[in-house]
Biopython code that builds the backbone (N, CA, C, O; Angstrom):
import numpy as np
from Bio.PDB.StructureBuilder import StructureBuilder

atoms = [
    (1, "MET", "N", (0.835, -1.186, 0.000)),
    (1, "MET", "CA", (0.000, 0.000, 0.000)),
    (1, "MET", "C", (0.880, 1.249, 0.000)),
    (1, "MET", "O", (1.814, 1.358, 0.794)),
    (2, "LYS", "N", (0.580, 2.173, -0.880)),
    (2, "LYS", "CA", (1.360, 3.403, -0.936)),
    (2, "LYS", "C", (0.919, 4.368, 0.154)),
    (2, "LYS", "O", (-0.244, 4.394, 0.557)),
    (3, "MET", "N", (1.875, 5.155, 0.618)),
    (3, "MET", "CA", (1.630, 6.221, 1.592)),
    (3, "MET", "C", (2.238, 7.484, 0.970)),
    (3, "MET", "O", (3.390, 7.819, 1.247)),
    (4, "ILE", "N", (1.484, 8.166, 0.152)),
    (4, "ILE", "CA", (2.025, 9.288, -0.603)),
    (4, "ILE", "C", (2.175, 10.530, 0.278)),
    (4, "ILE", "O", (1.218, 11.008, 0.887)),
    (5, "ALA", "N", (3.393, 11.025, 0.321)),
    (5, "ALA", "CA", (3.720, 12.237, 1.066)),
    (5, "ALA", "C", (3.219, 13.461, 0.304)),
    (5, "ALA", "O", (2.806, 13.354, -0.851)),
    (6, "CYS", "N", (3.256, 14.601, 0.941)),
    (6, "CYS", "CA", (2.832, 15.849, 0.298)),
    (6, "CYS", "C", (3.526, 16.050, -1.043)),
    (6, "CYS", "O", (2.901, 16.501, -2.004)),
    (7, "CYS", "N", (4.800, 15.721, -1.114)),
    (7, "CYS", "CA", (5.627, 15.939, -2.303)),
    (7, "CYS", "C", (5.500, 14.843, -3.349)),
    (7, "CYS", "O", (5.977, 15.003, -4.473)),
    (8, "GLY", "N", (4.866, 13.735, -2.993)),
    (8, "GLY", "CA", (4.722, 12.629, -3.932)),
    (8, "GLY", "C", (5.584, 11.417, -3.632)),
    (8, "GLY", "O", (5.379, 10.360, -4.228)),
    (9, "LEU", "N", (6.542, 11.540, -2.724)),
    (9, "LEU", "CA", (7.320, 10.366, -2.341)),
    (9, "LEU", "C", (6.400, 9.345, -1.687)),
    (9, "LEU", "O", (5.380, 9.706, -1.101)),
    (10, "ASP", "N", (6.761, 8.085, -1.788)),
    (10, "ASP", "CA", (5.998, 7.024, -1.146)),
    (10, "ASP", "C", (6.655, 6.690, 0.189)),
    (10, "ASP", "O", (7.680, 6.010, 0.225)),
    (11, "CYS", "N", (6.071, 7.162, 1.276)),
    (11, "CYS", "CA", (6.635, 6.947, 2.610)),
    (11, "CYS", "C", (6.738, 5.464, 2.959)),
    (11, "CYS", "O", (7.587, 5.079, 3.762)),
    (12, "ALA", "N", (5.890, 4.632, 2.369)),
    (12, "ALA", "CA", (5.938, 3.202, 2.656)),
    (12, "ALA", "C", (7.257, 2.594, 2.197)),
    (12, "ALA", "O", (7.650, 1.535, 2.688)),
    (13, "GLU", "N", (7.947, 3.245, 1.265)),
    (13, "GLU", "CA", (9.225, 2.749, 0.757)),
    (13, "GLU", "C", (10.435, 3.414, 1.418)),
    (13, "GLU", "O", (11.576, 3.068, 1.111)),
    (14, "CYS", "N", (10.196, 4.351, 2.308)),
    (14, "CYS", "CA", (11.288, 5.111, 2.920)),
    (14, "CYS", "C", (11.991, 4.295, 4.007)),
    (14, "CYS", "O", (11.332, 3.742, 4.887)),
    (15, "PRO", "N", (13.320, 4.215, 3.951)),
    (15, "PRO", "CA", (14.043, 3.453, 4.963)),
    (15, "PRO", "C", (13.930, 4.038, 6.370)),
    (15, "PRO", "O", (14.061, 3.299, 7.345)),
    (16, "ALA", "N", (13.691, 5.337, 6.502)),
    (16, "ALA", "CA", (13.520, 5.911, 7.839)),
    (16, "ALA", "C", (12.234, 5.388, 8.475)),
    (16, "ALA", "O", (12.212, 5.082, 9.667)),
    (17, "ARG", "N", (11.180, 5.284, 7.696)),
    (17, "ARG", "CA", (9.925, 4.736, 8.210)),
    (17, "ARG", "C", (10.083, 3.247, 8.502)),
    (17, "ARG", "O", (9.662, 2.768, 9.555)),
    (18, "THR", "N", (10.686, 2.524, 7.575)),
    (18, "THR", "CA", (10.869, 1.091, 7.762)),
    (18, "THR", "C", (11.701, 0.811, 9.013)),
    (18, "THR", "O", (11.364, -0.072, 9.802)),
    (19, "ALA", "N", (12.787, 1.564, 9.193)),
    (19, "ALA", "CA", (13.646, 1.375, 10.365)),
    (19, "ALA", "C", (12.883, 1.650, 11.656)),
    (19, "ALA", "O", (13.050, 0.936, 12.645)),
    (20, "PHE", "N", (12.049, 2.679, 11.645)),
    (20, "PHE", "CA", (11.268, 3.008, 12.838)),
    (20, "PHE", "C", (10.230, 1.923, 13.125)),
    (20, "PHE", "O", (10.118, 1.447, 14.255)),
    (21, "ILE", "N", (9.481, 1.541, 12.110)),
    (21, "ILE", "CA", (8.402, 0.565, 12.284)),
    (21, "ILE", "C", (8.952, -0.791, 12.738)),
    (21, "ILE", "O", (8.340, -1.465, 13.566)),
    (22, "THR", "N", (10.110, -1.189, 12.192)),
    (22, "THR", "CA", (10.686, -2.499, 12.527)),
    (22, "THR", "C", (11.747, -2.421, 13.619)),
    (22, "THR", "O", (12.298, -3.444, 14.025)),
    (23, "ASP", "N", (12.034, -1.218, 14.094)),
    (23, "ASP", "CA", (13.079, -0.978, 15.095)),
    (23, "ASP", "C", (14.395, -1.631, 14.673)),
    (23, "ASP", "O", (15.003, -2.393, 15.425)),
    (24, "ASP", "N", (14.816, -1.311, 13.447)),
    (24, "ASP", "CA", (15.998, -1.920, 12.830)),
    (24, "ASP", "C", (17.195, -0.965, 12.904)),
    (24, "ASP", "O", (17.336, -0.065, 12.076)),
    (25, "ASP", "N", (18.048, -1.173, 13.904)),
    (25, "ASP", "CA", (19.205, -0.303, 14.091)),
    (25, "ASP", "C", (20.222, -0.412, 12.956)),
    (25, "ASP", "O", (20.883, 0.575, 12.636)),
    (26, "LEU", "N", (20.361, -1.577, 12.346)),
    (26, "LEU", "CA", (21.280, -1.721, 11.207)),
    (26, "LEU", "C", (20.799, -0.894, 10.020)),
    (26, "LEU", "O", (21.606, -0.266, 9.334)),
    (27, "LEU", "N", (19.501, -0.888, 9.776)),
    (27, "LEU", "CA", (18.949, -0.070, 8.693)),
    (27, "LEU", "C", (19.103, 1.416, 9.016)),
    (27, "LEU", "O", (19.356, 2.220, 8.119)),
    (28, "ARG", "N", (18.955, 1.783, 10.280)),
    (28, "ARG", "CA", (19.173, 3.184, 10.674)),
    (28, "ARG", "C", (20.613, 3.603, 10.368)),
    (28, "ARG", "O", (20.844, 4.674, 9.807)),
    (29, "GLU", "N", (21.578, 2.759, 10.735)),
    (29, "GLU", "CA", (22.991, 3.069, 10.494)),
    (29, "GLU", "C", (23.284, 3.175, 8.999)),
    (29, "GLU", "O", (23.949, 4.111, 8.554)),
    (30, "LYS", "N", (22.792, 2.224, 8.239)),
    (30, "LYS", "CA", (23.005, 2.229, 6.790)),
    (30, "LYS", "C", (22.405, 3.481, 6.159)),
    (30, "LYS", "O", (23.058, 4.143, 5.353)),
    (31, "THR", "N", (21.170, 3.806, 6.521)),
    (31, "THR", "CA", (20.486, 4.967, 5.963)),
    (31, "THR", "C", (21.182, 6.259, 6.364)),
    (31, "THR", "O", (21.349, 7.151, 5.533)),
    (32, "ALA", "N", (21.588, 6.374, 7.616)),
    (32, "ALA", "CA", (22.290, 7.576, 8.074)),
    (32, "ALA", "C", (23.564, 7.785, 7.271)),
    (32, "ALA", "O", (23.868, 8.909, 6.869)),
    (33, "GLY", "N", (24.309, 6.714, 7.034)),
    (33, "GLY", "CA", (25.534, 6.816, 6.243)),
    (33, "GLY", "C", (25.260, 7.223, 4.813)),
    (33, "GLY", "O", (25.934, 8.101, 4.275)),
    (34, "GLU", "N", (24.272, 6.590, 4.186)),
    (34, "GLU", "CA", (23.937, 6.910, 2.799)),
    (34, "GLU", "C", (23.438, 8.344, 2.663)),
    (34, "GLU", "O", (23.866, 9.071, 1.766)),
    (35, "TRP", "N", (22.538, 8.748, 3.547)),
    (35, "TRP", "CA", (21.983, 10.099, 3.459)),
    (35, "TRP", "C", (23.020, 11.160, 3.810)),
    (35, "TRP", "O", (23.001, 12.253, 3.244)),
    (36, "SER", "N", (23.917, 10.854, 4.728)),
    (36, "SER", "CA", (24.987, 11.810, 5.058)),
    (36, "SER", "C", (25.839, 12.083, 3.830)),
    (36, "SER", "O", (26.179, 13.232, 3.549)),
    (37, "THR", "N", (26.182, 11.040, 3.105)),
    (37, "THR", "CA", (26.978, 11.190, 1.888)),
    (37, "THR", "C", (26.178, 11.894, 0.796)),
    (37, "THR", "O", (26.661, 12.843, 0.177)),
    (38, "LEU", "N", (24.965, 11.429, 0.567)),
    (38, "LEU", "CA", (24.125, 11.961, -0.507)),
    (38, "LEU", "C", (23.800, 13.437, -0.324)),
    (38, "LEU", "O", (23.813, 14.203, -1.288)),
    (39, "TYR", "N", (23.508, 13.836, 0.905)),
    (39, "TYR", "CA", (23.068, 15.209, 1.162)),
    (39, "TYR", "C", (24.137, 16.099, 1.789)),
    (39, "TYR", "O", (23.870, 17.260, 2.100)),
    (40, "GLY", "N", (25.344, 15.569, 1.978)),
    (40, "GLY", "CA", (26.421, 16.364, 2.556)),
    (40, "GLY", "C", (26.091, 16.868, 3.949)),
    (40, "GLY", "O", (26.398, 18.008, 4.297)),
    (41, "ALA", "N", (25.469, 16.019, 4.735)),
    (41, "ALA", "CA", (25.063, 16.399, 6.095)),
    (41, "ALA", "C", (25.538, 15.330, 7.075)),
    (41, "ALA", "O", (25.830, 14.198, 6.688)),
    (42, "ASP", "N", (25.608, 15.705, 8.328)),
    (42, "ASP", "CA", (25.995, 14.756, 9.369)),
    (42, "ASP", "C", (24.723, 14.202, 10.000)),
    (42, "ASP", "O", (24.211, 14.752, 10.975)),
    (43, "ILE", "N", (24.226, 13.123, 9.441)),
    (43, "ILE", "CA", (22.985, 12.528, 9.907)),
    (43, "ILE", "C", (23.318, 11.347, 10.815)),
    (43, "ILE", "O", (24.046, 10.434, 10.427)),
    (44, "LYS", "N", (22.785, 11.382, 11.998)),
    (44, "LYS", "CA", (23.032, 10.339, 13.001)),
    (44, "LYS", "C", (21.984, 9.234, 12.890)),
    (44, "LYS", "O", (20.820, 9.497, 12.587)),
    (45, "SER", "N", (22.407, 8.005, 13.137)),
    (45, "SER", "CA", (21.491, 6.869, 13.030)),
    (45, "SER", "C", (20.308, 6.994, 13.989)),
    (45, "SER", "O", (19.209, 6.539, 13.671)),
    (46, "GLU", "N", (20.516, 7.599, 15.144)),
    (46, "GLU", "CA", (19.420, 7.729, 16.100)),
    (46, "GLU", "C", (18.326, 8.690, 15.612)),
    (46, "GLU", "O", (17.245, 8.758, 16.198)),
    (47, "ASN", "N", (18.617, 9.425, 14.541)),
    (47, "ASN", "CA", (17.630, 10.342, 13.970)),
    (47, "ASN", "C", (16.848, 9.729, 12.812)),
    (47, "ASN", "O", (15.984, 10.383, 12.229)),
    (48, "ILE", "N", (17.148, 8.490, 12.482)),
    (48, "ILE", "CA", (16.453, 7.815, 11.384)),
    (48, "ILE", "C", (15.204, 7.145, 11.948)),
    (48, "ILE", "O", (15.187, 5.948, 12.233)),
    (49, "ASN", "N", (14.166, 7.957, 12.098)),
    (49, "ASN", "CA", (12.877, 7.520, 12.610)),
    (49, "ASN", "C", (11.799, 8.374, 11.964)),
    (49, "ASN", "O", (11.938, 9.595, 11.891)),
    (50, "CYS", "N", (10.730, 7.751, 11.494)),
    (50, "CYS", "CA", (9.633, 8.502, 10.887)),
    (50, "CYS", "C", (8.424, 7.594, 10.757)),
    (50, "CYS", "O", (8.555, 6.409, 10.450)),
    (51, "THR", "N", (7.248, 8.156, 10.991)),
    (51, "THR", "CA", (6.008, 7.408, 10.788)),
    (51, "THR", "C", (5.421, 7.670, 9.412)),
    (51, "THR", "O", (4.501, 6.971, 8.988)),
    (52, "GLY", "N", (5.939, 8.662, 8.715)),
    (52, "GLY", "CA", (5.419, 9.053, 7.405)),
    (52, "GLY", "C", (4.982, 10.498, 7.434)),
    (52, "GLY", "O", (4.542, 11.004, 8.467)),
    (53, "CYS", "N", (5.100, 11.150, 6.316)),
    (53, "CYS", "CA", (4.833, 12.582, 6.184)),
    (53, "CYS", "C", (3.474, 12.994, 6.726)),
    (53, "CYS", "O", (3.363, 13.974, 7.463)),
    (54, "ARG", "N", (2.465, 12.260, 6.368)),
    (54, "ARG", "CA", (1.099, 12.662, 6.719)),
    (54, "ARG", "C", (0.500, 11.835, 7.841)),
    (54, "ARG", "O", (-0.679, 11.984, 8.161)),
    (55, "GLU", "N", (1.297, 10.970, 8.439)),
    (55, "GLU", "CA", (0.823, 10.129, 9.538)),
    (55, "GLU", "C", (1.158, 10.786, 10.875)),
    (55, "GLU", "O", (2.150, 11.508, 10.976)),
    (56, "PRO", "N", (0.345, 10.547, 11.896)),
    (56, "PRO", "CA", (0.692, 11.072, 13.216)),
    (56, "PRO", "C", (1.966, 10.411, 13.732)),
    (56, "PRO", "O", (2.268, 9.272, 13.377)),
    (57, "GLY", "N", (2.694, 11.112, 14.550)),
    (57, "GLY", "CA", (3.884, 10.548, 15.177)),
    (57, "GLY", "C", (5.160, 11.232, 14.744)),
    (57, "GLY", "O", (5.138, 12.313, 14.157)),
    (58, "ILE", "N", (6.260, 10.593, 15.039)),
    (58, "ILE", "CA", (7.598, 11.130, 14.828)),
    (58, "ILE", "C", (7.903, 11.302, 13.331)),
    (58, "ILE", "O", (7.472, 10.508, 12.494)),
    (59, "LYS", "N", (8.648, 12.350, 13.029)),
    (59, "LYS", "CA", (9.069, 12.634, 11.656)),
    (59, "LYS", "C", (10.590, 12.753, 11.609)),
    (59, "LYS", "O", (11.223, 13.190, 12.570)),
    (60, "PHE", "N", (11.171, 12.352, 10.461)),
    (60, "PHE", "CA", (12.579, 12.634, 10.221)),
    (60, "PHE", "C", (12.713, 14.157, 10.201)),
    (60, "PHE", "O", (11.841, 14.846, 9.672)),
    (61, "ALA", "N", (13.790, 14.684, 10.770)),
    (61, "ALA", "CA", (13.946, 16.128, 10.968)),
    (61, "ALA", "C", (13.703, 16.941, 9.696)),
    (61, "ALA", "O", (13.001, 17.951, 9.743)),
    (62, "HIS", "N", (14.263, 16.523, 8.567)),
    (62, "HIS", "CA", (14.049, 17.298, 7.341)),
    (62, "HIS", "C", (12.569, 17.314, 6.960)),
    (62, "HIS", "O", (12.036, 18.354, 6.572)),
    (63, "CYS", "N", (11.922, 16.185, 7.068)),
    (63, "CYS", "CA", (10.513, 16.102, 6.688)),
    (63, "CYS", "C", (9.647, 17.001, 7.564)),
    (63, "CYS", "O", (8.704, 17.628, 7.081)),
    (64, "GLU", "N", (9.966, 17.058, 8.832)),
    (64, "GLU", "CA", (9.157, 17.865, 9.742)),
    (64, "GLU", "C", (9.483, 19.349, 9.666)),
    (64, "GLU", "O", (8.580, 20.185, 9.699)),
    (65, "ASN", "N", (10.764, 19.686, 9.566)),
    (65, "ASN", "CA", (11.169, 21.086, 9.676)),
    (65, "ASN", "C", (11.699, 21.722, 8.402)),
    (65, "ASN", "O", (11.652, 22.944, 8.264)),
    (66, "GLY", "N", (12.200, 20.925, 7.469)),
    (66, "GLY", "CA", (12.867, 21.515, 6.324)),
    (66, "GLY", "C", (12.194, 21.311, 4.985)),
    (66, "GLY", "O", (12.670, 21.833, 3.977)),
    (67, "CYS", "N", (11.112, 20.573, 4.945)),
    (67, "CYS", "CA", (10.472, 20.267, 3.661)),
    (67, "CYS", "C", (9.502, 21.374, 3.265)),
    (67, "CYS", "O", (8.438, 21.525, 3.863)),
    (68, "PHE", "N", (9.880, 22.135, 2.261)),
    (68, "PHE", "CA", (9.036, 23.231, 1.782)),
    (68, "PHE", "C", (7.671, 22.720, 1.334)),
    (68, "PHE", "O", (6.643, 23.323, 1.643)),
    (69, "MET", "N", (7.665, 21.606, 0.604)),
    (69, "MET", "CA", (6.416, 21.104, 0.050)),
    (69, "MET", "C", (5.427, 20.693, 1.148)),
    (69, "MET", "O", (4.227, 20.945, 1.039)),
    (70, "ARG", "N", (5.936, 20.070, 2.187)),
    (70, "ARG", "CA", (5.066, 19.666, 3.303)),
    (70, "ARG", "C", (4.504, 20.897, 4.010)),
    (70, "ARG", "O", (3.307, 20.961, 4.291)),
    (71, "LYS", "N", (5.358, 21.865, 4.297)),
    (71, "LYS", "CA", (4.900, 23.089, 4.961)),
    (71, "LYS", "C", (3.859, 23.812, 4.113)),
    (71, "LYS", "O", (2.857, 24.302, 4.633)),
    (72, "CYS", "N", (4.100, 23.875, 2.814)),
    (72, "CYS", "CA", (3.198, 24.570, 1.907)),
    (72, "CYS", "C", (1.843, 23.859, 1.850)),
    (72, "CYS", "O", (0.801, 24.497, 1.997)),
    (73, "ALA", "N", (1.855, 22.555, 1.639)),
    (73, "ALA", "CA", (0.603, 21.797, 1.551)),
    (73, "ALA", "C", (-0.186, 21.906, 2.855)),
    (73, "ALA", "O", (-1.396, 22.128, 2.832)),
    (74, "MET", "N", (0.489, 21.753, 3.980)),
    (74, "MET", "CA", (-0.192, 21.852, 5.270)),
    (74, "MET", "C", (-0.770, 23.251, 5.476)),
    (74, "MET", "O", (-1.879, 23.404, 5.988)),
    (75, "GLY", "N", (-0.008, 24.267, 5.072)),
    (75, "GLY", "CA", (-0.480, 25.642, 5.189)),
    (75, "GLY", "C", (-1.700, 25.925, 4.326)),
    (75, "GLY", "O", (-2.522, 26.779, 4.659)),
    (76, "ARG", "N", (-1.814, 25.206, 3.217)),
    (76, "ARG", "CA", (-2.962, 25.378, 2.328)),
    (76, "ARG", "C", (-4.122, 24.458, 2.689)),
    (76, "ARG", "O", (-5.197, 24.537, 2.096)),
    (77, "GLY", "N", (-3.892, 23.581, 3.672)),
    (77, "GLY", "CA", (-4.940, 22.674, 4.104)),
    (77, "GLY", "C", (-5.223, 21.546, 3.125)),
    (77, "GLY", "O", (-6.349, 21.053, 3.052)),
    (78, "ILE", "N", (-4.203, 21.130, 2.368)),
    (78, "ILE", "CA", (-4.368, 20.026, 1.421)),
    (78, "ILE", "C", (-3.437, 18.883, 1.821)),
    (78, "ILE", "O", (-2.386, 19.105, 2.422)),
    (79, "ASP", "N", (-3.836, 17.662, 1.480)),
    (79, "ASP", "CA", (-3.057, 16.487, 1.864)),
    (79, "ASP", "C", (-1.756, 16.362, 1.089)),
    (79, "ASP", "O", (-0.715, 16.026, 1.654)),
    (80, "THR", "N", (-1.820, 16.633, -0.204)),
    (80, "THR", "CA", (-0.638, 16.544, -1.065)),
    (80, "THR", "C", (-0.617, 17.753, -1.986)),
    (80, "THR", "O", (-1.557, 18.548, -2.011)),
    (81, "CYS", "N", (0.453, 17.879, -2.729)),
    (81, "CYS", "CA", (0.570, 18.985, -3.683)),
    (81, "CYS", "C", (-0.308, 18.788, -4.919)),
    (81, "CYS", "O", (-0.516, 19.728, -5.686)),
    (82, "ALA", "N", (-0.823, 17.575, -5.115)),
    (82, "ALA", "CA", (-1.584, 17.259, -6.328)),
    (82, "ALA", "C", (-2.759, 18.194, -6.595)),
    (82, "ALA", "O", (-2.903, 18.647, -7.731)),
    (83, "PRO", "N", (-3.612, 18.513, -5.613)),
    (83, "PRO", "CA", (-4.771, 19.360, -5.916)),
    (83, "PRO", "C", (-4.478, 20.865, -5.928)),
    (83, "PRO", "O", (-5.381, 21.669, -6.159)),
    (84, "CYS", "N", (-3.243, 21.238, -5.684)),
    (84, "CYS", "CA", (-2.893, 22.663, -5.607)),
    (84, "CYS", "C", (-3.071, 23.342, -6.968)),
    (84, "CYS", "O", (-2.714, 22.777, -8.001)),
    (85, "ALA", "N", (-3.612, 24.527, -6.961)),
    (85, "ALA", "CA", (-3.816, 25.299, -8.192)),
    (85, "ALA", "C", (-2.490, 25.629, -8.868)),
    (85, "ALA", "O", (-2.456, 25.882, -10.072)),
    (86, "GLU", "N", (-1.399, 25.628, -8.104)),
    (86, "GLU", "CA", (-0.077, 25.952, -8.655)),
    (86, "GLU", "C", (0.726, 24.706, -9.033)),
    (86, "GLU", "O", (1.901, 24.814, -9.383)),
    (87, "PHE", "N", (0.104, 23.525, -8.966)),
    (87, "PHE", "CA", (0.802, 22.273, -9.292)),
    (87, "PHE", "C", (1.125, 22.213, -10.773)),
    (87, "PHE", "O", (0.255, 22.469, -11.605)),
    (88, "PRO", "N", (2.361, 21.879, -11.115)),
    (88, "PRO", "CA", (3.541, 21.779, -10.260)),
    (88, "PRO", "C", (4.253, 23.124, -10.158)),
    (88, "PRO", "O", (4.478, 23.789, -11.169)),
    (89, "CYS", "N", (4.597, 23.510, -8.978)),
    (89, "CYS", "CA", (5.310, 24.773, -8.754)),
    (89, "CYS", "C", (6.799, 24.597, -9.059)),
    (89, "CYS", "O", (7.249, 23.495, -9.373)),
    (90, "THR", "N", (7.543, 25.669, -8.965)),
    (90, "THR", "CA", (8.982, 25.643, -9.239)),
    (90, "THR", "C", (9.706, 24.678, -8.322)),
    (90, "THR", "O", (10.571, 23.927, -8.773)),
    (91, "GLU", "N", (9.362, 24.686, -7.032)),
    (91, "GLU", "CA", (10.018, 23.803, -6.070)),
    (91, "GLU", "C", (9.770, 22.336, -6.424)),
    (91, "GLU", "O", (10.685, 21.514, -6.369)),
    (92, "LEU", "N", (8.525, 22.015, -6.786)),
    (92, "LEU", "CA", (8.211, 20.634, -7.156)),
    (92, "LEU", "C", (8.931, 20.225, -8.432)),
    (92, "LEU", "O", (9.461, 19.117, -8.516)),
    (93, "ASN", "N", (8.955, 21.100, -9.418)),
    (93, "ASN", "CA", (9.642, 20.759, -10.667)),
    (93, "ASN", "C", (11.118, 20.479, -10.419)),
    (93, "ASN", "O", (11.680, 19.563, -11.020)),
    (94, "SER", "N", (11.748, 21.246, -9.551)),
    (94, "SER", "CA", (13.148, 20.996, -9.202)),
    (94, "SER", "C", (13.289, 19.644, -8.517)),
    (94, "SER", "O", (14.219, 18.892, -8.807)),
    (95, "PHE", "N", (12.378, 19.338, -7.620)),
    (95, "PHE", "CA", (12.377, 18.070, -6.899)),
    (95, "PHE", "C", (12.147, 16.904, -7.861)),
    (95, "PHE", "O", (12.826, 15.881, -7.770)),
    (96, "PHE", "N", (11.200, 17.055, -8.774)),
    (96, "PHE", "CA", (10.872, 15.994, -9.729)),
    (96, "PHE", "C", (12.049, 15.660, -10.644)),
    (96, "PHE", "O", (12.133, 14.544, -11.156)),
    (97, "ALA", "N", (12.952, 16.607, -10.855)),
    (97, "ALA", "CA", (14.129, 16.332, -11.679)),
    (97, "ALA", "C", (14.969, 15.215, -11.057)),
    (97, "ALA", "O", (15.631, 14.462, -11.771)),
    (98, "PHE", "N", (14.940, 15.109, -9.731)),
    (98, "PHE", "CA", (15.697, 14.085, -9.012)),
    (98, "PHE", "C", (14.853, 12.860, -8.673)),
    (98, "PHE", "O", (15.377, 11.755, -8.536)),
    (99, "VAL", "N", (13.556, 13.061, -8.539)),
    (99, "VAL", "CA", (12.666, 11.977, -8.117)),
    (99, "VAL", "C", (11.417, 11.968, -9.007)),
    (99, "VAL", "O", (10.338, 12.363, -8.566)),
    (100, "PRO", "N", (11.561, 11.521, -10.249)),
    (100, "PRO", "CA", (10.419, 11.563, -11.173)),
    (100, "PRO", "C", (9.239, 10.693, -10.735)),
    (100, "PRO", "O", (8.098, 10.964, -11.109)),
    (101, "GLU", "N", (9.504, 9.660, -9.952)),
    (101, "GLU", "CA", (8.392, 8.827, -9.491)),
    (101, "GLU", "C", (7.459, 9.595, -8.553)),
    (101, "GLU", "O", (6.286, 9.243, -8.425)),
    (102, "ALA", "N", (7.968, 10.636, -7.899)),
    (102, "ALA", "CA", (7.119, 11.459, -7.037)),
    (102, "ALA", "C", (6.060, 12.174, -7.878)),
    (102, "ALA", "O", (4.903, 12.271, -7.467)),
    (103, "ARG", "N", (6.445, 12.670, -9.040)),
    (103, "ARG", "CA", (5.497, 13.324, -9.946)),
    (103, "ARG", "C", (4.418, 12.316, -10.375)),
    (103, "ARG", "O", (3.228, 12.630, -10.360)),
    (104, "ALA", "N", (4.837, 11.126, -10.751)),
    (104, "ALA", "CA", (3.896, 10.103, -11.183)),
    (104, "ALA", "C", (2.911, 9.763, -10.059)),
    (104, "ALA", "O", (1.719, 9.588, -10.311)),
    (105, "ASN", "N", (3.405, 9.671, -8.830)),
    (105, "ASN", "CA", (2.528, 9.379, -7.691)),
    (105, "ASN", "C", (1.483, 10.469, -7.493)),
    (105, "ASN", "O", (0.318, 10.172, -7.229)),
    (106, "LEU", "N", (1.894, 11.736, -7.619)),
    (106, "LEU", "CA", (0.951, 12.837, -7.442)),
    (106, "LEU", "C", (-0.033, 12.905, -8.597)),
    (106, "LEU", "O", (-1.225, 13.130, -8.387)),
    (107, "GLU", "N", (0.452, 12.714, -9.806)),
    (107, "GLU", "CA", (-0.440, 12.757, -10.960)),
    (107, "GLU", "C", (-1.476, 11.641, -10.894)),
    (107, "GLU", "O", (-2.604, 11.820, -11.352)),
    (108, "ALA", "N", (-1.113, 10.507, -10.338)),
    (108, "ALA", "CA", (-2.057, 9.384, -10.197)),
    (108, "ALA", "C", (-3.196, 9.733, -9.231)),
    (108, "ALA", "O", (-4.287, 9.171, -9.324)),
    (109, "LEU", "N", (-2.941, 10.650, -8.317)),
    (109, "LEU", "CA", (-3.972, 11.042, -7.354)),
    (109, "LEU", "C", (-5.055, 11.904, -7.985)),
    (109, "LEU", "O", (-6.172, 11.964, -7.472)),
    (110, "VAL", "N", (-4.745, 12.568, -9.084)),
    (110, "VAL", "CA", (-5.725, 13.461, -9.714)),
    (110, "VAL", "C", (-6.345, 12.865, -10.974)),
    (110, "VAL", "O", (-7.215, 13.481, -11.589)),
    (111, "ASP", "N", (-5.906, 11.683, -11.356)),
    (111, "ASP", "CA", (-6.476, 11.035, -12.554)),
    (111, "ASP", "C", (-7.880, 10.519, -12.287)),
    (111, "ASP", "O", (-8.508, 9.949, -13.179)),
]
sb = StructureBuilder()
sb.init_structure("model")
sb.init_model(0)
sb.init_chain("A")
sb.init_seg("    ")
for serial, (resi, resn, name, xyz) in enumerate(atoms, 1):
    if name == "N":
        sb.init_residue(resn, " ", resi, " ")
    sb.init_atom(name, np.array(xyz, "f"), 0.0, 1.0, " ", f" {name:<3s}", serial, name[0])
structure = sb.get_structure()
């Protein structure tokens, strides 16, 4: 089952959610290392926890505090960016360049 985030990512496939749900410390360590390299940040394994963008509970720090798309959608009172009158905005188009499956997930919500 897909869990589409505001931006179109599928939270059900996210290793931070999987690590939290299964309490998998090895997956937390692996993900922290990969994301630290990928994003040029010092991400600690103890921070790899998330219930999903739109689910109640703990969020990965970037998703909760740094995700423009999540803040924007929540501020507009919409679940995802799909129904937004400005879809796709500049921020989403930049994001989709790296994660084209996110665009497909959002477009599937409005079909």
